[in-house]
C-alpha positions as CSV (number, residue, x, y, z in Angstrom):
1,X,-12.2,30.5,-27.2
2,X,-9.4,32.6,-25.7
3,X,-6.5,34.4,-26.8
4,X,-3.7,31.8,-26.3
5,X,-0.9,34.2,-26.5
6,X,-2.3,36.9,-24.1
7,X,-3.3,34.1,-21.9
8,X,0.4,32.8,-21.7
9,X,1.9,36.3,-21.4
10,X,-0.8,37.4,-18.5
11,X,0.5,34.0,-16.5
12,X,4.1,33.9,-15.1
13,X,4.4,30.4,-14.3
14,X,1.6,28.0,-15.9
15,X,4.1,25.1,-15.4
16,X,4.1,22.3,-18.5
17,X,1.9,22.9,-21.0
18,X,0.1,20.8,-23.8
19,X,-1.6,22.2,-26.7
20,X,-3.7,20.0,-29.4
21,X,-5.6,21.0,-32.2
22,X,-6.1,21.5,-35.9
23,X,-4.7,24.0,-38.3
24,X,-7.3,26.7,-40.0
25,X,-7.1,24.9,-43.2
26,X,-8.1,21.5,-41.6
27,X,-5.2,19.9,-43.2
28,X,-2.7,19.6,-40.4
29,X,-3.0,18.3,-36.8
30,X,-1.1,20.8,-34.7
31,X,0.8,19.9,-31.4
32,X,2.6,22.1,-28.8
33,X,4.4,21.0,-25.6
34,X,6.3,23.5,-23.3
35,X,8.3,23.4,-20.0
36,X,9.2,25.9,-17.6
37,X,11.0,26.1,-14.4
38,X,11.3,28.2,-11.0
39,X,14.4,26.4,-9.8
40,X,17.8,25.9,-11.1
41,X,17.4,22.2,-11.6
42,X,14.2,22.7,-13.5
43,X,15.7,25.7,-15.4
44,X,18.7,23.1,-16.1
45,X,17.1,21.3,-19.2
46,X,16.6,21.1,-23.0
47,X,15.0,19.1,-25.6
48,X,16.6,16.9,-27.9
49,X,15.6,14.7,-30.7
50,X,14.9,11.1,-30.1
51,X,14.1,8.2,-32.9
52,X,10.6,8.5,-31.8
53,X,10.2,12.1,-30.6
54,X,12.1,14.0,-28.1
55,X,13.7,13.7,-24.3
56,X,14.6,15.9,-21.9
57,X,18.4,16.4,-21.0
58,X,20.4,18.3,-18.5
59,X,22.1,21.4,-20.2
60,X,24.9,21.1,-17.5
61,X,25.2,17.8,-16.1
62,X,27.3,19.5,-13.4
63,X,24.3,21.4,-11.6
64,X,21.6,18.2,-12.0
65,X,20.9,17.3,-8.6
66,X,17.7,15.2,-8.7
67,X,16.9,14.0,-12.3
68,X,13.5,11.9,-11.3
69,X,10.8,14.2,-12.1
70,X,12.4,16.4,-14.9
71,X,14.5,13.7,-17.0
72,X,11.8,11.8,-19.5
73,X,10.5,11.3,-23.0
74,X,7.7,14.0,-23.2
75,X,6.9,13.0,-27.1
76,X,6.8,9.4,-28.7
77,X,5.6,8.4,-31.9
78,X,4.0,4.8,-31.5
79,X,4.3,2.3,-34.1
80,X,0.2,2.4,-34.8
81,X,0.5,6.4,-35.5
82,X,-0.4,7.6,-32.3
83,X,1.4,10.3,-31.0
84,X,1.9,10.8,-27.1
85,X,2.8,13.8,-25.2
86,X,3.2,14.1,-21.7
87,X,4.9,15.9,-18.7
88,X,6.6,12.8,-17.2
89,X,7.4,9.2,-17.5
90,X,3.8,8.5,-17.9
91,X,4.7,8.8,-21.7
92,X,6.5,5.5,-21.5
93,X,3.5,4.1,-19.3
94,X,0.9,4.9,-21.8
95,X,3.0,3.6,-24.8
96,X,3.3,0.1,-22.8
97,X,-0.3,-0.1,-22.1
98,X,-1.5,0.6,-25.8
99,X,1.5,-2.1,-26.8
100,X,-0.3,-4.6,-24.6
101,X,-3.5,-3.7,-26.1
102,X,-5.1,-1.4,-23.8
103,X,-5.9,2.4,-24.0
104,X,-4.4,5.5,-22.6
105,X,-7.2,5.7,-19.7
106,X,-6.3,2.3,-18.7
107,X,-2.6,3.2,-18.6
108,X,-3.2,6.5,-16.5
109,X,-5.7,4.7,-14.1
110,X,-2.0,3.0,-12.9
111,X,-0.5,6.5,-12.3
112,X,-1.3,9.5,-10.2
113,X,0.0,13.2,-9.6
114,X,3.9,13.6,-9.2
115,X,5.2,12.9,-5.4
116,X,6.6,16.5,-5.1
117,X,4.6,17.9,-2.1
118,X,3.2,20.2,-1.2
119,X,2.6,21.0,-4.9
120,X,1.7,17.7,-5.9
121,X,2.2,18.6,-9.6
122,X,-0.5,17.2,-11.8
123,X,0.3,14.7,-14.4
124,X,-1.0,15.9,-18.0
125,X,-1.0,13.9,-21.1
126,X,-2.4,13.8,-24.8
127,X,-2.8,11.4,-27.5
128,X,-3.3,12.6,-31.0
129,X,-4.8,9.8,-33.3
130,X,-3.5,9.6,-37.3
131,X,-6.8,11.4,-38.1
132,X,-5.8,14.2,-35.9
133,X,-8.8,13.8,-33.4
134,X,-7.0,13.9,-29.8
135,X,-7.6,13.2,-26.2
136,X,-6.1,15.3,-23.1
137,X,-5.9,14.1,-19.5
138,X,-4.8,15.3,-16.0
139,X,-4.2,13.8,-12.8
140,X,-4.4,15.9,-9.9
141,X,-4.6,15.9,-6.0
142,X,-8.0,17.1,-4.8
143,X,-7.3,20.5,-3.5
144,X,-3.9,19.9,-2.6
145,X,-4.8,16.5,-0.6
146,X,-2.5,14.2,-1.5
147,X,-4.9,11.0,-0.2
148,X,-7.1,11.7,-3.1
149,X,-6.1,11.5,-6.9
150,X,-8.9,13.0,-9.2
151,X,-8.3,11.7,-13.0
152,X,-10.2,13.7,-15.7
153,X,-10.1,12.7,-19.7
154,X,-11.1,14.9,-22.4
155,X,-11.7,13.3,-25.8
156,X,-12.0,15.5,-28.9
157,X,-13.5,13.3,-32.0
158,X,-13.8,16.0,-34.3
159,X,-11.4,19.0,-34.2
160,X,-12.8,22.2,-35.5
161,X,-10.5,23.9,-38.1
162,X,-8.6,27.0,-36.6
163,X,-9.0,25.7,-32.9
164,X,-7.4,23.6,-30.1
165,X,-7.3,22.8,-26.6
166,X,-4.5,23.8,-24.1
167,X,-3.7,22.2,-20.7
168,X,-1.2,22.9,-18.1
169,X,0.2,22.1,-14.6
170,X,-0.6,24.8,-12.5
171,X,-3.5,27.3,-12.3
172,X,-1.3,30.2,-11.1
173,X,1.8,31.3,-9.6
174,X,1.8,31.0,-6.0
175,X,3.4,28.7,-3.1
176,X,2.6,26.1,-3.0
177,X,1.5,25.8,-6.7
178,X,-2.2,25.3,-7.4
179,X,-3.4,22.8,-9.8
180,X,-5.0,23.6,-13.1
181,X,-8.6,24.0,-12.7
182,X,-11.6,23.1,-15.0
183,X,-11.7,21.9,-18.7
184,X,-8.9,22.6,-21.4
185,X,-9.1,25.9,-22.7
186,X,-10.1,26.5,-26.1
187,X,-7.9,28.2,-28.0
188,X,-7.3,29.5,-31.7
189,X,-4.5,28.0,-34.0
190,X,-3.9,30.4,-36.9
191,X,-0.2,29.6,-37.6
192,X,0.9,27.9,-41.2
193,X,3.7,26.0,-39.9
194,X,5.6,24.7,-36.8
195,X,8.2,27.3,-36.6
196,X,6.0,30.4,-36.8
197,X,3.6,29.1,-34.0
198,X,6.7,28.1,-32.2
199,X,8.1,31.7,-32.4
200,X,4.8,33.0,-31.5
201,X,4.3,30.5,-28.4
202,X,8.0,31.3,-27.3
203,X,7.5,35.1,-27.2
204,X,4.5,34.9,-25.3
205,X,5.8,32.7,-22.3
206,X,7.6,34.3,-19.7
207,X,11.3,35.1,-20.2
208,X,12.6,34.2,-16.8
209,X,10.8,31.1,-16.4
210,X,10.6,29.3,-19.8
211,X,13.0,26.3,-20.7
212,X,12.1,24.7,-23.6
213,X,9.4,24.4,-26.3
214,X,8.2,21.6,-29.1
215,X,5.8,22.2,-31.8
216,X,4.8,19.6,-34.5
217,X,2.3,20.1,-37.4
218,X,1.8,16.9,-39.1
219,X,-0.3,16.4,-42.6
220,X,-3.4,14.5,-42.0
221,X,-3.1,13.1,-45.9
222,X,0.5,12.5,-46.4
223,X,1.6,12.2,-42.8
224,X,4.5,14.8,-43.1
225,X,5.9,15.8,-40.3
226,X,7.1,19.6,-39.6
227,X,8.8,19.7,-36.2
228,X,10.2,22.9,-34.6
229,X,12.4,23.0,-31.0
230,X,13.3,26.0,-29.4
231,X,15.6,25.6,-26.3
232,X,16.6,28.6,-24.1
233,X,20.0,27.0,-23.5
234,X,21.5,26.1,-26.8
């Protein structure tokens, strides 16, 4: 298990990140998603709430140059109680395939990494079930080779209280950006509510590169959802 806040503070640009897990009292599922940016176009974004989750939106529409890979719905709550969180429009791919009776793996087998060479940004995705069990996935190039897409799926059936798993897009801050390597990092979750965890995560993210953060705790018995959103541009 790694110290999540230390891990984030020592990495200036993990890119986009998903953290899924369980609170220490074993009563709530914990979800976090953050975006970072190095270019003006990537940094010119905010999270805003929607009927079923959140979407990204340009903070200053006049400065938006290419919305294709940065405007999407990162979080959607489906009718069957599944919560989907991703770093791209594959959120909608997963939603649509599940509505047709398929699973998230079936959906992601139709997608690849993002077409933004030479980085070939990985697509990271998470699915949280109503009982708090969860899945994580990453679709990435083979060491920067755009001819080969590697698909990895990680499934956690019985989350350990106070523990989560963290996956992000970039291994380190280089040019081109190397994709995340290995299994999702096992991290501790000691916060009791969404706002306190959001504030701790936000403080750990690099000041110059962080853009927006979404956190949700949902009660596994009542279904009540506690949500916090922090945007650098407000």
